[in-house]
C-alpha positions in Angstrom: 119.6 102.0 115.8 116.0 103.1 116.7 115.0 106.7 116.3 112.0 108.7 117.1 109.6 109.4 114.2 110.3 112.6 112.3 108.4 114.1 109.4 110.6 114.2 106.3 108.9 117.4 105.2 110.7 119.1 108.2 114.0 118.4 106.4 113.0 119.7 103.0 115.5 122.6 103.0 118.4 120.3 104.0 117.5 117.7 101.5 117.3 120.2 98.7 120.7 121.7 99.7 122.4 118.3 99.8 120.9 117.4 96.5 122.2 120.7 94.9 125.7 119.8 96.3 125.5 116.6 94.2 125.0 114.0 96.9 123.2 110.8 96.1 119.9 109.9 97.7 121.6 107.2 99.7 124.2 109.7 101.1 121.4 112.1 102.0 119.5 109.4 103.8 122.5 108.3 105.8 123.3 111.9 106.8 119.7 112.7 107.9 118.8 109.3 109.4 116.2 108.2 106.9 116.1 105.3 104.5 116.9 105.7 100.9 113.3 104.9 100.0 112.0 107.7 102.2 114.3 110.2 100.5 113.5 108.9 97.1 109.7 109.1 97.7 110.1 112.6 99.1 112.0 113.9 96.1 109.5 112.2 93.8 106.6 114.0 95.5 108.5 117.3 95.4 109.0 116.9 91.6 105.4 116.1 91.1 104.3 119.2 93.1 106.7 121.3 91.0 105.3 119.9 87.7 101.7 120.7 88.9 102.7 124.3 89.8 104.4 124.8 86.5 101.3 123.5 84.6 99.1 125.9 86.6 97.3 123.2 88.5 96.2 124.2 92.0 97.5 122.1 94.8 94.8 120.8 97.1 94.9 118.7 100.2 93.7 115.2 99.9 90.8 113.7 101.8 87.4 114.9 102.8 87.3 118.7 103.5 86.1 119.9 106.9 82.4 120.8 107.2 83.0 124.4 108.0 85.6 124.9 105.2 85.1 128.0 103.0 86.3 125.9 100.1 83.6 123.3 100.4 80.9 125.9 99.9 82.5 127.5 96.8 83.2 124.1 95.4 79.6 123.1 96.0 78.3 126.3 94.3 80.6 125.8 91.3 79.5 122.1 91.0 75.8 123.1 91.1 76.4 125.8 88.4 78.1 123.3 86.2 75.2 120.8 86.6 72.7 123.5 85.7 74.7 124.6 82.7 74.9 121.0 81.5 71.2 120.5 81.9 70.5 123.7 80.0 72.8 122.6 77.2 71.1 119.2 77.1 67.6 120.8 76.9 68.7 123.0 74.0 70.1 120.0 72.2 66.9 118.1 72.6 64.8 121.1 71.5 66.7 121.2 68.2 
């Protein structure tokens, strides 16, 4: 049975509710029209995100940032500050 493409993230709430009810990944997949592998991968990604949030790691989008992004400017500034600090530390170590 062919179906139109749907993003599995749109069904995050339903998947979590069915998982809390105790349904298996295969049962969830059959109810929502996905494959077991899609549901398994989705749950795996959700757990990875939860672990990162619990550890205090900021979630960032993957890929190249847009040119006009405010984050790219602050990241660039922080990177340059780090480079300057490392160079200063290296110069002090060599002067000793």
